[in-house]
Backbone as a chain_set.jsonl record, in Angstrom:
{"seq": "MNIIWFLLPIALAMGGGFLAAFVFAARSGQYDDLETPAHRMLLDEEPGRAKGRAK", "coords": {"N": [[102.021, 92.562, 48.257], [103.675, 90.756, 49.53], [105.355, 92.538, 51.122], [103.672, 92.699, 53.517], [104.173, 90.364, 54.867], [106.668, 90.949, 55.79], [106.531, 93.164, 57.228], [104.58, 92.744, 59.208], [105.506, 90.852, 61.241], [107.635, 92.579, 62.455], [106.238, 94.684, 63.158], [104.799, 93.446, 65.124], [106.666, 92.53, 66.923], [107.918, 95.01, 67.693], [105.605, 96.091, 69.09], [105.22, 94.186, 71.117], [107.786, 94.583, 72.525], [107.552, 97.342, 73.357], [105.187, 97.043, 75.018], [106.517, 95.027, 77.062], [108.323, 96.79, 77.993], [106.832, 98.645, 79.3], [105.215, 97.052, 81.096], [107.577, 96.289, 82.642], [108.409, 98.787, 83.548], [106.149, 99.687, 85.063], [106.069, 97.484, 87.123], [108.392, 98.27, 88.459], [107.887, 100.426, 89.747], [107.747, 103.084, 88.765], [105.601, 104.237, 88.083], [104.233, 104.934, 90.547], [103.757, 107.187, 92.089], [102.541, 109.944, 90.995], [101.951, 112.603, 91.587], [103.485, 113.756, 93.733], [106.187, 114.732, 92.879], [105.579, 116.678, 91.223], [104.457, 118.649, 92.787], [106.335, 119.318, 94.677], [108.487, 121.041, 93.814], [107.092, 123.299, 94.337], [107.134, 123.701, 96.992], [108.311, 125.322, 99.898], [111.897, 125.442, 100.875], [113.337, 124.148, 103.782], [114.968, 126.528, 106.186], [117.402, 125.841, 107.34], [118.288, 123.962, 105.515], [118.898, 124.731, 102.986], [120.917, 124.446, 100.065], [123.73, 125.403, 98.847], [123.643, 128.022, 99.163], [124.818, 131.237, 100.091], [125.976, 132.053, 103.449]], "CA": [[101.438, 91.651, 49.363], [104.918, 90.357, 50.169], [105.617, 93.509, 52.111], [102.988, 92.395, 54.732], [104.767, 89.16, 55.52], [107.848, 91.257, 56.187], [106.316, 94.022, 58.355], [103.752, 92.174, 60.236], [106.311, 90.299, 62.374], [108.386, 93.63, 62.69], [105.107, 95.511, 63.935], [104.244, 92.653, 66.517], [107.834, 92.349, 67.84], [107.987, 96.279, 68.386], [104.728, 96.161, 70.006], [105.684, 93.353, 72.447], [108.79, 95.202, 73.058], [107.075, 98.391, 74.096], [104.613, 96.377, 76.138], [107.344, 94.559, 77.868], [109.021, 97.934, 78.761], [105.738, 99.204, 80.219], [105.2, 96.11, 82.242], [108.738, 96.32, 83.5], [108.339, 100.028, 84.42], [105.071, 99.524, 86.133], [106.376, 96.756, 88.249], [109.623, 98.591, 89.337], [107.605, 101.56, 90.779], [107.882, 104.233, 87.929], [104.219, 105.24, 88.248], [103.527, 104.657, 91.732], [103.577, 108.61, 92.641], [102.661, 111.116, 90.037], [101.407, 113.999, 92.101], [104.52, 114.621, 94.639], [107.27, 115.377, 92.18], [105.005, 118.054, 90.43], [104.171, 119.591, 93.739], [107.639, 119.404, 95.369], [109.027, 121.997, 93.361], [106.569, 124.459, 94.74], [107.327, 123.787, 98.351], [109.492, 126.227, 100.3], [112.817, 124.817, 101.492], [113.548, 124.644, 105.187], [116.012, 127.661, 106.288], [118.794, 125.164, 107.591], [118.704, 122.936, 104.548], [119.178, 125.407, 101.859], [122.228, 124.029, 99.672], [124.563, 126.309, 97.657], [123.343, 129.534, 99.264], [125.696, 131.882, 100.944], [125.431, 132.398, 104.847]], "C": [[102.712, 91.103, 50.154], [105.374, 91.198, 51.417], [104.905, 93.381, 53.544], [103.571, 91.312, 55.492], [105.949, 89.7, 56.179], [107.49, 92.28, 57.266], [105.512, 93.638, 59.237], [104.661, 91.817, 61.38], [106.93, 91.52, 63.044], [107.45, 94.39, 63.881], [104.899, 94.704, 65.432], [105.348, 92.63, 67.26], [107.829, 93.741, 68.524], [106.773, 96.519, 69.303], [104.778, 95.346, 71.205], [106.91, 93.93, 73.033], [108.385, 96.327, 73.796], [106.135, 97.845, 75.294], [105.305, 95.815, 77.377], [108.053, 95.739, 78.697], [108.115, 98.514, 79.586], [105.54, 98.577, 81.22], [106.353, 96.234, 83.214], [108.774, 97.824, 84.341], [107.379, 100.223, 85.355], [105.305, 98.847, 87.422], [107.518, 97.337, 89.022], [109.142, 99.906, 90.015], [107.631, 102.845, 90.062], [106.546, 105.018, 88.025], [103.506, 105.111, 89.423], [103.001, 106.056, 92.335], [103.642, 109.626, 91.622], [102.499, 112.423, 90.496], [102.776, 114.738, 92.843], [105.477, 115.368, 93.887], [106.893, 116.629, 91.485], [104.963, 118.999, 91.328], [105.418, 120.129, 94.495], [108.218, 120.515, 94.896], [108.414, 123.587, 93.906], [106.501, 124.749, 96.223], [108.519, 124.795, 98.763], [110.559, 125.227, 100.921], [113.035, 125.11, 102.94], [114.843, 125.562, 105.254], [117.107, 126.797, 106.637], [119.078, 124.209, 106.556], [118.829, 123.406, 103.24], [120.662, 125.033, 101.429], [122.44, 125.123, 98.787], [124.142, 127.726, 97.972], [124.458, 129.894, 100.272], [125.095, 132.292, 102.282], [125.754, 133.782, 105.21]], "O": [[102.68, 91.047, 51.383], [105.698, 90.701, 52.496], [105.413, 93.847, 54.563], [103.478, 91.32, 56.719], [106.37, 89.053, 57.137], [108.201, 92.245, 58.27], [105.657, 94.232, 60.305], [104.581, 92.456, 62.429], [106.775, 91.558, 64.265], [107.749, 94.619, 65.053], [104.857, 95.226, 66.546], [105.108, 92.718, 68.464], [107.752, 93.791, 69.751], [106.986, 97.184, 70.317], [104.387, 95.815, 72.273], [107.034, 93.691, 74.234], [108.828, 96.393, 74.943], [106.355, 98.214, 76.447], [104.877, 96.012, 78.515], [108.307, 95.629, 79.897], [108.539, 98.938, 80.661], [105.596, 99.144, 82.312], [106.165, 96.279, 84.43], [109.102, 97.944, 85.522], [107.619, 100.843, 86.39], [104.961, 99.28, 88.522], [107.671, 96.964, 90.186], [109.905, 100.472, 90.797], [107.529, 103.825, 90.8], [106.471, 106.247, 88.04], [102.276, 105.159, 89.42], [101.959, 106.09, 92.989], [104.719, 110.164, 91.367], [102.902, 113.361, 89.808], [103.107, 115.908, 92.654], [105.652, 116.558, 94.15], [107.707, 117.506, 91.194], [105.316, 120.138, 91.02], [105.467, 121.297, 94.88], [108.584, 121.2, 95.852], [109.014, 124.662, 93.901], [105.968, 125.756, 96.691], [109.497, 125.01, 98.047], [110.123, 124.214, 101.468], [112.926, 126.274, 103.324], [115.734, 125.368, 104.427], [118.077, 127.176, 105.982], [120.135, 123.587, 106.664], [118.876, 122.584, 102.325], [121.581, 125.232, 102.224], [121.577, 125.681, 98.11], [124.274, 128.589, 97.103], [124.937, 129.111, 101.092], [123.967, 132.779, 102.361], [125.397, 134.234, 106.297]]}, "num_chains": 1, "name": "protein.A"}
């Protein structure tokens, strides 16, 4: 029974920490646009803007 009094505050602190990290990420715009980065790799590059390619 004594272990519960030890683990309960640790679990609550960890949960609060993860909640604070999520709120910080959501407010800083981490989750604003989830679709565009996944589709960006499928788009063709413009011919003049290709980097690292020999001419």
